PDB file of N, H, CA, C and O in Angstrom:
ATOM      1  N   MET A   1       0.612  -1.121   0.003  1.00  0.00           N
ATOM      2  CA  MET A   1      -0.278   0.388  -0.499  1.00  0.00           C
ATOM      3  C   MET A   1       1.042   1.211  -0.466  1.00  0.00           C
ATOM      4  O   MET A   1       2.167   0.760  -0.252  1.00  0.00           O
ATOM      5  N   LYS A   2       0.685   2.548  -0.725  1.00  0.00           N
ATOM      6  H   LYS A   2      -0.229   2.915  -0.899  1.00  0.00           H
ATOM      7  CA  LYS A   2       1.321   3.601  -1.054  1.00  0.00           C
ATOM      8  C   LYS A   2       0.975   3.923  -0.862  1.00  0.00           C
ATOM      9  O   LYS A   2      -0.066   4.216  -1.449  1.00  0.00           O
ATOM     10  N   TYR A   3       1.497   4.591   0.839  1.00  0.00           N
ATOM     11  H   TYR A   3       2.343   4.353   1.315  1.00  0.00           H
ATOM     12  CA  TYR A   3       1.222   6.514   1.582  1.00  0.00           C
ATOM     13  C   TYR A   3       0.959   7.961   0.483  1.00  0.00           C
ATOM     14  O   TYR A   3       1.680   8.031  -0.512  1.00  0.00           O
ATOM     15  N   VAL A   4       0.122   8.842   0.681  1.00  0.00           N
ATOM     16  H   VAL A   4      -0.464   8.785   1.489  1.00  0.00           H
ATOM     17  CA  VAL A   4       0.080   9.629   0.004  1.00  0.00           C
ATOM     18  C   VAL A   4       0.713  11.044   1.300  1.00  0.00           C
ATOM     19  O   VAL A   4       0.265  11.143   2.442  1.00  0.00           O
ATOM     20  N   ARG A   5       1.919  12.062   0.635  1.00  0.00           N
ATOM     21  H   ARG A   5       2.283  11.982  -0.293  1.00  0.00           H
ATOM     22  CA  ARG A   5       1.559  13.197   1.605  1.00  0.00           C
ATOM     23  C   ARG A   5       0.861  14.580   1.434  1.00  0.00           C
ATOM     24  O   ARG A   5       1.302  15.305   0.543  1.00  0.00           O
ATOM     25  N   ILE A   6       0.184  14.869   1.927  1.00  0.00           N
ATOM     26  H   ILE A   6      -0.174  14.280   2.652  1.00  0.00           H
ATOM     27  CA  ILE A   6      -0.209  16.428   1.738  1.00  0.00           C
ATOM     28  C   ILE A   6       0.113  17.095   2.429  1.00  0.00           C
ATOM     29  O   ILE A   6       0.747  16.503   3.302  1.00  0.00           O
ATOM     30  N   ALA A   7       0.034  18.425   2.642  1.00  0.00           N
ATOM     31  H   ALA A   7      -0.482  18.905   1.933  1.00  0.00           H
ATOM     32  CA  ALA A   7      -0.098  19.106   3.370  1.00  0.00           C
ATOM     33  C   ALA A   7      -0.749  19.429   4.689  1.00  0.00           C
ATOM     34  O   ALA A   7      -1.588  18.660   5.159  1.00  0.00           O
ATOM     35  N   GLU A   8      -0.131  21.355   5.757  1.00  0.00           N
ATOM     36  H   GLU A   8       0.551  21.979   5.376  1.00  0.00           H
ATOM     37  CA  GLU A   8      -1.047  20.858   6.482  1.00  0.00           C
ATOM     38  C   GLU A   8      -2.272  21.508   6.428  1.00  0.00           C
ATOM     39  O   GLU A   8      -2.945  21.113   7.380  1.00  0.00           O
ATOM     40  N   ASP A   9      -2.674  22.050   5.983  1.00  0.00           N
ATOM     41  H   ASP A   9      -2.127  22.370   5.210  1.00  0.00           H
ATOM     42  CA  ASP A   9      -3.639  23.482   5.273  1.00  0.00           C
ATOM     43  C   ASP A   9      -4.347  22.172   4.711  1.00  0.00           C
ATOM     44  O   ASP A   9      -5.445  22.204   5.267  1.00  0.00           O
ATOM     45  N   LEU A  10      -4.315  21.221   4.036  1.00  0.00           N
ATOM     46  H   LEU A  10      -3.424  21.196   3.584  1.00  0.00           H
ATOM     47  CA  LEU A  10      -4.857  20.574   2.859  1.00  0.00           C
ATOM     48  C   LEU A  10      -6.152  19.869   4.095  1.00  0.00           C
ATOM     49  O   LEU A  10      -7.382  19.829   4.089  1.00  0.00           O
ATOM     50  N   PHE A  11      -4.581  19.175   5.500  1.00  0.00           N
ATOM     51  H   PHE A  11      -3.581  19.207   5.505  1.00  0.00           H
ATOM     52  CA  PHE A  11      -5.480  18.183   6.228  1.00  0.00           C
ATOM     53  C   PHE A  11      -6.323  18.904   6.613  1.00  0.00           C
ATOM     54  O   PHE A  11      -7.509  18.871   6.286  1.00  0.00           O
ATOM     55  N   CYS A  12      -5.653  19.852   7.569  1.00  0.00           N
ATOM     56  H   CYS A  12      -4.689  19.878   7.835  1.00  0.00           H
ATOM     57  CA  CYS A  12      -6.627  20.807   8.721  1.00  0.00           C
ATOM     58  C   CYS A  12      -8.112  21.300   8.143  1.00  0.00           C
ATOM     59  O   CYS A  12      -9.168  21.231   8.772  1.00  0.00           O
ATOM     60  N   ASP A  13      -7.883  21.967   6.394  1.00  0.00           N
ATOM     61  H   ASP A  13      -7.025  22.023   5.883  1.00  0.00           H
ATOM     62  CA  ASP A  13      -9.211  21.499   5.658  1.00  0.00           C
ATOM     63  C   ASP A  13     -10.006  20.271   5.607  1.00  0.00           C
ATOM     64  O   ASP A  13     -11.198  20.354   5.901  1.00  0.00           O
ATOM     65  N   LEU A  14      -9.590  19.336   5.329  1.00  0.00           N
ATOM     66  H   LEU A  14      -8.622  19.269   5.090  1.00  0.00           H
ATOM     67  CA  LEU A  14     -10.275  17.701   4.822  1.00  0.00           C
ATOM     68  C   LEU A  14     -10.676  17.289   6.630  1.00  0.00           C
ATOM     69  O   LEU A  14     -11.261  16.210   6.543  1.00  0.00           O
ATOM     70  N   PHE A  15     -10.583  17.814   8.637  1.00  0.00           N
ATOM     71  H   PHE A  15     -10.107  18.691   8.708  1.00  0.00           H
ATOM     72  CA  PHE A  15     -10.746  17.587   9.310  1.00  0.00           C
ATOM     73  C   PHE A  15     -11.838  18.859   9.776  1.00  0.00           C
ATOM     74  O   PHE A  15     -12.724  18.743  10.623  1.00  0.00           O
ATOM     75  N   LEU A  16     -11.600  19.775   9.187  1.00  0.00           N
ATOM     76  H   LEU A  16     -10.881  19.869   8.498  1.00  0.00           H
ATOM     77  CA  LEU A  16     -12.757  19.942   9.734  1.00  0.00           C
ATOM     78  C   LEU A  16     -14.152  19.531   8.371  1.00  0.00           C
ATOM     79  O   LEU A  16     -15.016  18.786   8.834  1.00  0.00           O
ATOM     80  N   TYR A  17     -14.305  19.805   7.374  1.00  0.00           N
ATOM     81  H   TYR A  17     -13.603  20.411   6.998  1.00  0.00           H
ATOM     82  CA  TYR A  17     -15.089  19.585   6.785  1.00  0.00           C
ATOM     83  C   TYR A  17     -15.947  17.966   7.147  1.00  0.00           C
ATOM     84  O   TYR A  17     -17.158  17.747   7.169  1.00  0.00           O
ATOM     85  N   HIS A  18     -14.770  17.000   7.407  1.00  0.00           N
ATOM     86  H   HIS A  18     -13.786  17.178   7.390  1.00  0.00           H
ATOM     87  CA  HIS A  18     -15.674  16.539   7.205  1.00  0.00           C
ATOM     88  C   HIS A  18     -15.816  15.119   8.552  1.00  0.00           C
ATOM     89  O   HIS A  18     -16.420  14.047   8.575  1.00  0.00           O
ATOM     90  N   VAL A  19     -14.340  16.307  10.143  1.00  0.00           N
ATOM     91  H   VAL A  19     -13.849  17.178  10.124  1.00  0.00           H
ATOM     92  CA  VAL A  19     -14.608  15.854  11.063  1.00  0.00           C
ATOM     93  C   VAL A  19     -15.958  16.655  11.937  1.00  0.00           C
ATOM     94  O   VAL A  19     -16.877  16.241  12.644  1.00  0.00           O
ATOM     95  N   ILE A  20     -15.403  18.329  11.345  1.00  0.00           N
ATOM     96  H   ILE A  20     -14.657  18.666  10.771  1.00  0.00           H
ATOM     97  CA  ILE A  20     -16.624  19.010  11.907  1.00  0.00           C
ATOM     98  C   ILE A  20     -18.073  19.528  11.243  1.00  0.00           C
ATOM     99  O   ILE A  20     -18.941  20.349  11.539  1.00  0.00           O
ATOM    100  N   GLY A  21     -17.893  18.830  10.466  1.00  0.00           N
ATOM    101  H   GLY A  21     -17.188  18.162  10.225  1.00  0.00           H
ATOM    102  CA  GLY A  21     -19.153  19.170   9.254  1.00  0.00           C
ATOM    103  C   GLY A  21     -19.190  20.431   8.952  1.00  0.00           C
ATOM    104  O   GLY A  21     -20.377  20.725   8.814  1.00  0.00           O
ATOM    105  N   SER A  22     -18.399  21.506   8.742  1.00  0.00           N
ATOM    106  H   SER A  22     -17.435  21.267   8.855  1.00  0.00           H
ATOM    107  CA  SER A  22     -18.012  23.036   8.376  1.00  0.00           C
ATOM    108  C   SER A  22     -17.977  22.913   6.987  1.00  0.00           C
ATOM    109  O   SER A  22     -17.146  22.266   6.350  1.00  0.00           O
ATOM    110  N   GLU A  23     -18.895  23.547   6.548  1.00  0.00           N
ATOM    111  H   GLU A  23     -19.571  24.072   7.065  1.00  0.00           H
ATOM    112  CA  GLU A  23     -18.297  22.893   4.623  1.00  0.00           C
ATOM    113  C   GLU A  23     -17.867  24.460   3.631  1.00  0.00           C
ATOM    114  O   GLU A  23     -18.313  24.611   2.494  1.00  0.00           O
ATOM    115  N   GLU A  24     -17.070  25.373   4.224  1.00  0.00           N
ATOM    116  H   GLU A  24     -16.708  25.250   5.148  1.00  0.00           H
ATOM    117  CA  GLU A  24     -16.486  26.064   3.556  1.00  0.00           C
ATOM    118  C   GLU A  24     -15.000  25.516   3.314  1.00  0.00           C
ATOM    119  O   GLU A  24     -14.414  26.151   2.437  1.00  0.00           O
ATOM    120  N   PRO A  25     -14.345  24.601   3.826  1.00  0.00           N
ATOM    121  CA  PRO A  25     -12.956  24.698   3.684  1.00  0.00           C
ATOM    122  C   PRO A  25     -13.879  23.701   2.267  1.00  0.00           C
ATOM    123  O   PRO A  25     -13.889  22.793   3.098  1.00  0.00           O
ATOM    124  N   GLY A  26     -14.345  23.303   1.456  1.00  0.00           N
ATOM    125  H   GLY A  26     -14.337  24.041   0.781  1.00  0.00           H
ATOM    126  CA  GLY A  26     -14.994  23.111   0.146  1.00  0.00           C
ATOM    127  C   GLY A  26     -13.996  22.615  -0.716  1.00  0.00           C
ATOM    128  O   GLY A  26     -13.281  21.654  -1.001  1.00  0.00           O
ATOM    129  N   GLN A  27     -14.371  23.940  -1.020  1.00  0.00           N
ATOM    130  H   GLN A  27     -14.953  24.720  -0.788  1.00  0.00           H
ATOM    131  CA  GLN A  27     -13.748  24.161  -2.645  1.00  0.00           C
ATOM    132  C   GLN A  27     -12.068  24.071  -3.091  1.00  0.00           C
ATOM    133  O   GLN A  27     -11.398  23.768  -4.078  1.00  0.00           O
ATOM    134  N   ARG A  28     -11.807  24.681  -1.264  1.00  0.00           N
ATOM    135  H   ARG A  28     -12.352  24.927  -0.462  1.00  0.00           H
ATOM    136  CA  ARG A  28      -9.829  24.667  -1.167  1.00  0.00           C
ATOM    137  C   ARG A  28      -9.954  23.833  -0.474  1.00  0.00           C
ATOM    138  O   ARG A  28      -9.483  24.144   0.620  1.00  0.00           O
ATOM    139  N   ILE A  29     -10.482  22.556  -0.489  1.00  0.00           N
ATOM    140  H   ILE A  29     -10.865  22.303  -1.378  1.00  0.00           H
ATOM    141  CA  ILE A  29     -10.334  20.933  -0.118  1.00  0.00           C
ATOM    142  C   ILE A  29      -9.657  20.197  -1.738  1.00  0.00           C
ATOM    143  O   ILE A  29      -8.511  19.835  -2.004  1.00  0.00           O
ATOM    144  N   LYS A  30     -11.130  20.190  -2.721  1.00  0.00           N
ATOM    145  H   LYS A  30     -12.060  20.484  -2.505  1.00  0.00           H
ATOM    146  CA  LYS A  30     -11.459  20.279  -4.147  1.00  0.00           C
ATOM    147  C   LYS A  30     -10.257  21.238  -5.139  1.00  0.00           C
ATOM    148  O   LYS A  30     -10.361  21.074  -6.354  1.00  0.00           O
ATOM    149  N   SER A  31      -9.617  21.799  -4.853  1.00  0.00           N
ATOM    150  H   SER A  31      -9.532  21.932  -3.866  1.00  0.00           H
ATOM    151  CA  SER A  31      -8.890  22.513  -5.957  1.00  0.00           C
ATOM    152  C   SER A  31      -7.559  22.337  -5.281  1.00  0.00           C
ATOM    153  O   SER A  31      -6.746  22.760  -6.102  1.00  0.00           O
ATOM    154  N   GLU A  32      -6.708  21.803  -3.865  1.00  0.00           N
ATOM    155  H   GLU A  32      -7.369  21.460  -3.198  1.00  0.00           H
ATOM    156  CA  GLU A  32      -5.675  21.125  -3.635  1.00  0.00           C
ATOM    157  C   GLU A  32      -5.726  19.393  -3.865  1.00  0.00           C
ATOM    158  O   GLU A  32      -4.742  18.653  -3.859  1.00  0.00           O
ATOM    159  N   LEU A  33      -6.712  19.112  -4.004  1.00  0.00           N
ATOM    160  H   LEU A  33      -7.511  19.713  -4.009  1.00  0.00           H
ATOM    161  CA  LEU A  33      -6.511  17.524  -3.999  1.00  0.00           C
ATOM    162  C   LEU A  33      -6.238  17.311  -5.769  1.00  0.00           C
ATOM    163  O   LEU A  33      -5.364  16.561  -6.201  1.00  0.00           O
ATOM    164  N   GLU A  34      -7.164  18.124  -6.649  1.00  0.00           N
ATOM    165  H   GLU A  34      -7.875  18.734  -6.298  1.00  0.00           H
ATOM    166  CA  GLU A  34      -6.812  18.403  -7.834  1.00  0.00           C
ATOM    167  C   GLU A  34      -5.045  18.769  -8.233  1.00  0.00           C
ATOM    168  O   GLU A  34      -4.257  18.396  -9.102  1.00  0.00           O
ATOM    169  N   LYS A  35      -5.007  19.560  -7.234  1.00  0.00           N
ATOM    170  H   LYS A  35      -5.647  19.863  -6.528  1.00  0.00           H
ATOM    171  CA  LYS A  35      -3.374  20.133  -7.624  1.00  0.00           C
ATOM    172  C   LYS A  35      -2.388  18.748  -7.256  1.00  0.00           C
ATOM    173  O   LYS A  35      -1.358  18.590  -7.910  1.00  0.00           O
ATOM    174  N   LYS A  36      -2.885  17.440  -5.824  1.00  0.00           N
ATOM    175  H   LYS A  36      -3.722  17.569  -5.292  1.00  0.00           H
ATOM    176  CA  LYS A  36      -2.441  16.872  -5.487  1.00  0.00           C
ATOM    177  C   LYS A  36      -2.406  15.855  -6.679  1.00  0.00           C
ATOM    178  O   LYS A  36      -1.347  15.255  -6.868  1.00  0.00           O
ATOM    179  N   MET A  37      -3.432  15.623  -7.464  1.00  0.00           N
ATOM    180  H   MET A  37      -4.292  16.110  -7.310  1.00  0.00           H
ATOM    181  CA  MET A  37      -3.886  14.408  -8.359  1.00  0.00           C
ATOM    182  C   MET A  37      -2.924  14.100  -9.374  1.00  0.00           C
ATOM    183  O   MET A  37      -2.352  13.055  -9.684  1.00  0.00           O
ATOM    184  N   ASP A  38      -2.864  16.216 -10.170  1.00  0.00           N
ATOM    185  H   ASP A  38      -3.329  17.065  -9.919  1.00  0.00           H
ATOM    186  CA  ASP A  38      -1.959  16.649 -11.296  1.00  0.00           C
ATOM    187  C   ASP A  38      -0.326  16.063 -10.641  1.00  0.00           C
ATOM    188  O   ASP A  38       0.070  14.958 -11.012  1.00  0.00           O
ATOM    189  N   ALA A  39       0.115  16.497 -10.139  1.00  0.00           N
ATOM    190  H   ALA A  39      -0.206  17.395  -9.839  1.00  0.00           H
ATOM    191  CA  ALA A  39       1.612  15.706  -9.340  1.00  0.00           C
ATOM    192  C   ALA A  39       1.449  14.539  -9.280  1.00  0.00           C
ATOM    193  O   ALA A  39       1.805  14.092 -10.370  1.00  0.00           O
ATOM    194  N   MET A  40       1.111  13.734  -8.635  1.00  0.00           N
ATOM    195  H   MET A  40       0.821  14.097  -7.750  1.00  0.00           H
ATOM    196  CA  MET A  40       0.723  12.731  -9.022  1.00  0.00           C
ATOM    197  C   MET A  40       1.030  11.592 -10.248  1.00  0.00           C
ATOM    198  O   MET A  40       1.746  10.625 -10.504  1.00  0.00           O
ATOM    199  N   LEU A  41       0.147  12.282 -10.707  1.00  0.00           N
ATOM    200  H   LEU A  41      -0.436  13.068 -10.499  1.00  0.00           H
ATOM    201  CA  LEU A  41       0.223  12.170 -12.525  1.00  0.00           C
ATOM    202  C   LEU A  41       1.719  11.777 -13.097  1.00  0.00           C
ATOM    203  O   LEU A  41       2.491  10.948 -13.580  1.00  0.00           O
ATOM    204  N   ARG A  42       1.325  13.681 -12.407  1.00  0.00           N
ATOM    205  H   ARG A  42       0.698  14.354 -12.015  1.00  0.00           H
ATOM    206  CA  ARG A  42       3.493  13.946 -13.631  1.00  0.00           C
ATOM    207  C   ARG A  42       4.101  13.120 -12.862  1.00  0.00           C
ATOM    208  O   ARG A  42       5.231  13.442 -13.226  1.00  0.00           O
ATOM    209  N   HIS A  43       4.365  11.964 -11.758  1.00  0.00           N
ATOM    210  H   HIS A  43       3.446  11.703 -11.462  1.00  0.00           H
ATOM    211  CA  HIS A  43       5.322  12.103 -11.063  1.00  0.00           C
ATOM    212  C   HIS A  43       5.381  10.363 -12.257  1.00  0.00           C
ATOM    213  O   HIS A  43       6.348   9.821 -12.793  1.00  0.00           O
ATOM    214  N   ASP A  44       3.693   9.937 -12.256  1.00  0.00           N
ATOM    215  H   ASP A  44       2.908  10.377 -11.821  1.00  0.00           H
ATOM    216  CA  ASP A  44       3.664   8.215 -12.608  1.00  0.00           C
ATOM    217  C   ASP A  44       4.416   8.260 -13.795  1.00  0.00           C
ATOM    218  O   ASP A  44       5.353   7.471 -13.918  1.00  0.00           O
ATOM    219  N   TYR A  45       4.000   9.512 -15.186  1.00  0.00           N
ATOM    220  H   TYR A  45       3.239  10.153 -15.085  1.00  0.00           H
ATOM    221  CA  TYR A  45       4.318   9.612 -16.086  1.00  0.00           C
ATOM    222  C   TYR A  45       5.765   9.291 -16.311  1.00  0.00           C
ATOM    223  O   TYR A  45       6.077   8.187 -16.757  1.00  0.00           O
ATOM    224  N   TYR A  46       6.984  10.521 -15.922  1.00  0.00           N
ATOM    225  H   TYR A  46       6.731  11.418 -15.559  1.00  0.00           H
ATOM    226  CA  TYR A  46       7.352  10.876 -15.272  1.00  0.00           C
ATOM    227  C   TYR A  46       9.192   9.191 -15.233  1.00  0.00           C
ATOM    228  O   TYR A  46      10.213   8.975 -15.885  1.00  0.00           O
ATOM    229  N   THR A  47       8.245   8.387 -13.688  1.00  0.00           N
ATOM    230  H   THR A  47       7.415   8.562 -13.159  1.00  0.00           H
ATOM    231  CA  THR A  47       8.259   7.179 -13.581  1.00  0.00           C
ATOM    232  C   THR A  47       8.290   6.466 -14.883  1.00  0.00           C
ATOM    233  O   THR A  47       9.197   6.470 -15.716  1.00  0.00           O
ATOM    234  N   LYS A  48       7.316   5.945 -14.914  1.00  0.00           N
ATOM    235  H   LYS A  48       6.579   5.942 -14.238  1.00  0.00           H
ATOM    236  CA  LYS A  48       6.912   5.523 -16.521  1.00  0.00           C
ATOM    237  C   LYS A  48       8.289   5.893 -17.514  1.00  0.00           C
ATOM    238  O   LYS A  48       9.115   4.984 -17.430  1.00  0.00           O
ATOM    239  N   TYR A  49       8.622   6.747 -18.212  1.00  0.00           N
ATOM    240  H   TYR A  49       7.951   7.486 -18.280  1.00  0.00           H
ATOM    241  CA  TYR A  49       9.632   7.073 -18.843  1.00  0.00           C
ATOM    242  C   TYR A  49      10.836   6.748 -18.724  1.00  0.00           C
ATOM    243  O   TYR A  49      11.608   6.676 -19.680  1.00  0.00           O
ATOM    244  N   LYS A  50      11.323   6.373 -16.820  1.00  0.00           N
ATOM    245  H   LYS A  50      10.696   6.431 -16.044  1.00  0.00           H
ATOM    246  CA  LYS A  50      12.242   6.066 -16.959  1.00  0.00           C
ATOM    247  C   LYS A  50      12.891   5.049 -17.383  1.00  0.00           C
ATOM    248  O   LYS A  50      14.007   4.796 -17.837  1.00  0.00           O
ATOM    249  N   THR A  51      11.286   4.164 -16.957  1.00  0.00           N
ATOM    250  H   THR A  51      10.380   4.370 -16.588  1.00  0.00           H
ATOM    251  CA  THR A  51      11.831   2.457 -16.166  1.00  0.00           C
ATOM    252  C   THR A  51      11.062   1.737 -17.404  1.00  0.00           C
ATOM    253  O   THR A  51      10.278   0.991 -16.816  1.00  0.00           O
ATOM    254  N   ALA A  52      10.898   1.587 -18.536  1.00  0.00           N
ATOM    255  H   ALA A  52      11.535   2.193 -19.014  1.00  0.00           H
ATOM    256  CA  ALA A  52      10.325   1.643 -20.232  1.00  0.00           C
ATOM    257  C   ALA A  52      10.852   0.694 -20.876  1.00  0.00           C
ATOM    258  O   ALA A  52      11.590   0.643 -21.860  1.00  0.00           O
ATOM    259  N   PRO A  53      10.296  -0.203 -20.075  1.00  0.00           N
ATOM    260  CA  PRO A  53      10.872  -1.629 -21.137  1.00  0.00           C
ATOM    261  C   PRO A  53      11.559  -1.414 -22.385  1.00  0.00           C
ATOM    262  O   PRO A  53      12.681  -1.676 -22.819  1.00  0.00           O
ATOM    263  N   ASP A  54       9.716  -0.418 -23.154  1.00  0.00           N
ATOM    264  H   ASP A  54       8.805  -0.206 -22.802  1.00  0.00           H
ATOM    265  CA  ASP A  54      11.368  -0.636 -24.377  1.00  0.00           C
ATOM    266  C   ASP A  54      10.526   1.110 -24.747  1.00  0.00           C
ATOM    267  O   ASP A  54       9.844   1.748 -23.945  1.00  0.00           O
ATOM    268  N   GLU A  55      11.050   1.716 -26.918  1.00  0.00           N
ATOM    269  H   GLU A  55      11.604   1.198 -27.570  1.00  0.00           H
ATOM    270  CA  GLU A  55      11.847   2.727 -26.563  1.00  0.00           C
ATOM    271  C   GLU A  55      10.316   2.960 -27.109  1.00  0.00           C
ATOM    272  O   GLU A  55      10.002   3.966 -26.473  1.00  0.00           O
ATOM    273  N   ALA A  56       9.274   2.645 -27.849  1.00  0.00           N
ATOM    274  H   ALA A  56       9.528   1.827 -28.365  1.00  0.00           H
ATOM    275  CA  ALA A  56       8.110   3.276 -27.508  1.00  0.00           C
ATOM    276  C   ALA A  56       6.813   2.872 -26.609  1.00  0.00           C
ATOM    277  O   ALA A  56       5.616   2.837 -26.895  1.00  0.00           O
ATOM    278  N   ALA A  57       7.312   2.668 -25.763  1.00  0.00           N
ATOM    279  H   ALA A  57       8.284   2.697 -25.531  1.00  0.00           H
ATOM    280  CA  ALA A  57       6.532   2.673 -24.557  1.00  0.00           C
ATOM    281  C   ALA A  57       7.083   4.014 -23.978  1.00  0.00           C
ATOM    282  O   ALA A  57       6.422   5.017 -23.714  1.00  0.00           O
ATOM    283  N   ARG A  58       8.675   3.796 -23.808  1.00  0.00           N
ATOM    284  H   ARG A  58       9.212   2.980 -24.022  1.00  0.00           H
ATOM    285  CA  ARG A  58       9.014   5.575 -22.525  1.00  0.00           C
ATOM    286  C   ARG A  58       9.035   6.182 -23.930  1.00  0.00           C
ATOM    287  O   ARG A  58       8.027   6.846 -24.174  1.00  0.00           O
ATOM    288  N   GLU A  59       9.735   6.129 -24.688  1.00  0.00           N
ATOM    289  H   GLU A  59      10.553   5.589 -24.490  1.00  0.00           H
ATOM    290  CA  GLU A  59       8.348   7.632 -25.627  1.00  0.00           C
ATOM    291  C   GLU A  59       6.027   8.156 -25.822  1.00  0.00           C
ATOM    292  O   GLU A  59       5.312   9.154 -25.908  1.00  0.00           O
ATOM    293  N   GLU A  60       5.992   7.724 -25.811  1.00  0.00           N
ATOM    294  H   GLU A  60       6.573   6.913 -25.742  1.00  0.00           H
ATOM    295  CA  GLU A  60       4.551   7.670 -24.795  1.00  0.00           C
ATOM    296  C   GLU A  60       4.639   7.827 -24.232  1.00  0.00           C
ATOM    297  O   GLU A  60       4.185   8.955 -24.421  1.00  0.00           O
ATOM    298  N   ALA A  61       5.000   7.847 -22.802  1.00  0.00           N
ATOM    299  H   ALA A  61       5.369   6.930 -22.649  1.00  0.00           H
ATOM    300  CA  ALA A  61       5.285   8.598 -21.461  1.00  0.00           C
ATOM    301  C   ALA A  61       6.434   9.760 -21.809  1.00  0.00           C
ATOM    302  O   ALA A  61       6.328  10.883 -21.316  1.00  0.00           O
ATOM    303  N   ARG A  62       7.090   9.550 -22.334  1.00  0.00           N
ATOM    304  H   ARG A  62       7.176   8.637 -22.734  1.00  0.00           H
ATOM    305  CA  ARG A  62       7.822  10.760 -22.515  1.00  0.00           C
ATOM    306  C   ARG A  62       7.132  11.815 -22.500  1.00  0.00           C
ATOM    307  O   ARG A  62       7.002  12.544 -21.516  1.00  0.00           O
ATOM    308  N   ARG A  63       6.490  12.035 -23.891  1.00  0.00           N
ATOM    309  H   ARG A  63       6.595  11.443 -24.691  1.00  0.00           H
ATOM    310  CA  ARG A  63       4.842  12.113 -24.668  1.00  0.00           C
ATOM    311  C   ARG A  63       4.042  13.570 -24.001  1.00  0.00           C
ATOM    312  O   ARG A  63       4.123  14.787 -24.172  1.00  0.00           O
ATOM    313  N   LYS A  64       3.071  12.413 -22.970  1.00  0.00           N
ATOM    314  H   LYS A  64       3.004  11.425 -22.831  1.00  0.00           H
ATOM    315  CA  LYS A  64       2.878  12.533 -21.812  1.00  0.00           C
ATOM    316  C   LYS A  64       3.009  13.859 -20.392  1.00  0.00           C
ATOM    317  O   LYS A  64       2.536  14.965 -20.128  1.00  0.00           O
ATOM    318  N   TYR A  65       3.990  12.830 -19.781  1.00  0.00           N
ATOM    319  H   TYR A  65       4.374  11.932 -19.995  1.00  0.00           H
ATOM    320  CA  TYR A  65       4.680  14.212 -18.624  1.00  0.00           C
ATOM    321  C   TYR A  65       5.006  14.694 -20.134  1.00  0.00           C
ATOM    322  O   TYR A  65       4.984  13.717 -20.882  1.00  0.00           O
ATOM    323  N   LEU A  66       5.180  15.407 -20.535  1.00  0.00           N
ATOM    324  H   LEU A  66       5.198  16.201 -19.928  1.00  0.00           H
ATOM    325  CA  LEU A  66       5.656  16.501 -21.130  1.00  0.00           C
ATOM    326  C   LEU A  66       4.318  17.928 -22.030  1.00  0.00           C
ATOM    327  O   LEU A  66       4.214  19.132 -22.268  1.00  0.00           O
ATOM    328  N   ASP A  67       3.602  16.608 -22.191  1.00  0.00           N
ATOM    329  H   ASP A  67       3.686  15.630 -21.997  1.00  0.00           H
ATOM    330  CA  ASP A  67       2.443  17.721 -22.325  1.00  0.00           C
ATOM    331  C   ASP A  67       1.272  17.592 -21.329  1.00  0.00           C
ATOM    332  O   ASP A  67       0.055  17.571 -21.513  1.00  0.00           O
ATOM    333  N   SER A  68       2.354  17.478 -19.733  1.00  0.00           N
ATOM    334  H   SER A  68       3.343  17.495 -19.584  1.00  0.00           H
ATOM    335  CA  SER A  68       1.020  17.123 -18.379  1.00  0.00           C
ATOM    336  C   SER A  68       2.029  18.270 -18.349  1.00  0.00           C
ATOM    337  O   SER A  68       1.865  18.911 -19.386  1.00  0.00           O
ATOM    338  N   VAL A  69       3.073  18.843 -17.554  1.00  0.00           N
ATOM    339  H   VAL A  69       3.206  18.321 -16.711  1.00  0.00           H
ATOM    340  CA  VAL A  69       3.863  20.220 -17.929  1.00  0.00           C
ATOM    341  C   VAL A  69       3.335  20.899 -18.364  1.00  0.00           C
ATOM    342  O   VAL A  69       3.120  21.940 -17.744  1.00  0.00           O
ATOM    343  N   GLY A  70       2.621  20.662 -20.158  1.00  0.00           N
ATOM    344  H   GLY A  70       2.795  19.816 -20.662  1.00  0.00           H
ATOM    345  CA  GLY A  70       2.869  22.293 -20.295  1.00  0.00           C
ATOM    346  C   GLY A  70       4.108  22.339 -21.730  1.00  0.00           C
ATOM    347  O   GLY A  70       4.029  23.079 -22.711  1.00  0.00           O
ATOM    348  N   ILE A  71       4.655  21.821 -21.584  1.00  0.00           N
ATOM    349  H   ILE A  71       4.719  21.220 -20.787  1.00  0.00           H
ATOM    350  CA  ILE A  71       6.170  22.328 -22.609  1.00  0.00           C
ATOM    351  C   ILE A  71       4.494  22.120 -24.300  1.00  0.00           C
ATOM    352  O   ILE A  71       3.348  21.701 -24.464  1.00  0.00           O
ATOM    353  N   PRO A  72       5.872  22.922 -25.183  1.00  0.00           N
ATOM    354  CA  PRO A  72       4.978  23.381 -26.114  1.00  0.00           C
ATOM    355  C   PRO A  72       5.624  22.948 -27.626  1.00  0.00           C
ATOM    356  O   PRO A  72       6.393  23.653 -28.281  1.00  0.00           O
ATOM    357  N   GLN A  73       5.012  21.345 -28.086  1.00  0.00           N
ATOM    358  H   GLN A  73       4.388  20.772 -27.555  1.00  0.00           H
ATOM    359  CA  GLN A  73       5.415  20.787 -29.151  1.00  0.00           C
ATOM    360  C   GLN A  73       6.656  21.428 -29.168  1.00  0.00           C
ATOM    361  O   GLN A  73       7.533  21.231 -28.327  1.00  0.00           O
ATOM    362  N   ASN A  74       6.764  22.407 -30.381  1.00  0.00           N
ATOM    363  H   ASN A  74       6.052  22.566 -31.065  1.00  0.00           H
ATOM    364  CA  ASN A  74       7.961  23.283 -30.653  1.00  0.00           C
ATOM    365  C   ASN A  74       9.335  23.303 -30.372  1.00  0.00           C
ATOM    366  O   ASN A  74      10.376  23.402 -31.021  1.00  0.00           O
ATOM    367  N   PHE A  75       8.860  23.121 -28.671  1.00  0.00           N
ATOM    368  H   PHE A  75       8.014  23.040 -28.144  1.00  0.00           H
ATOM    369  CA  PHE A  75      10.028  23.437 -27.834  1.00  0.00           C
ATOM    370  C   PHE A  75      10.885  21.806 -27.196  1.00  0.00           C
ATOM    371  O   PHE A  75      11.702  21.606 -26.297  1.00  0.00           O
ATOM    372  N   ARG A  76      10.136  20.832 -28.266  1.00  0.00           N
ATOM    373  H   ARG A  76       9.473  20.995 -28.996  1.00  0.00           H
ATOM    374  CA  ARG A  76      10.770  19.865 -27.291  1.00  0.00           C
ATOM    375  C   ARG A  76      11.994  18.850 -28.205  1.00  0.00           C
ATOM    376  O   ARG A  76      12.243  19.226 -29.351  1.00  0.00           O
ATOM    377  N   TRP A  77      12.439  18.079 -27.878  1.00  0.00           N
ATOM    378  H   TRP A  77      12.236  17.774 -26.947  1.00  0.00           H
ATOM    379  CA  TRP A  77      13.462  17.164 -29.439  1.00  0.00           C
ATOM    380  C   TRP A  77      13.469  16.468 -29.772  1.00  0.00           C
ATOM    381  O   TRP A  77      14.226  16.242 -30.716  1.00  0.00           O
TER     382      TRP A  77
END
């Protein structure tokens, strides 16, 4: 089982939302979790790029990683 590290502020917002029942941090929670998921996906693409068994899989993972980071097509090698 993998662990995911989150910021203390996000943890406090999650606690307020789920345990205390406060509706205030709902939008902050959503945006922070979206950022975290994007970062996890970028990390996964990069890992696949570095550990892919063949050149085709490596190139596909590299393309997905560069797309997720926002590198323009004309700036790539």
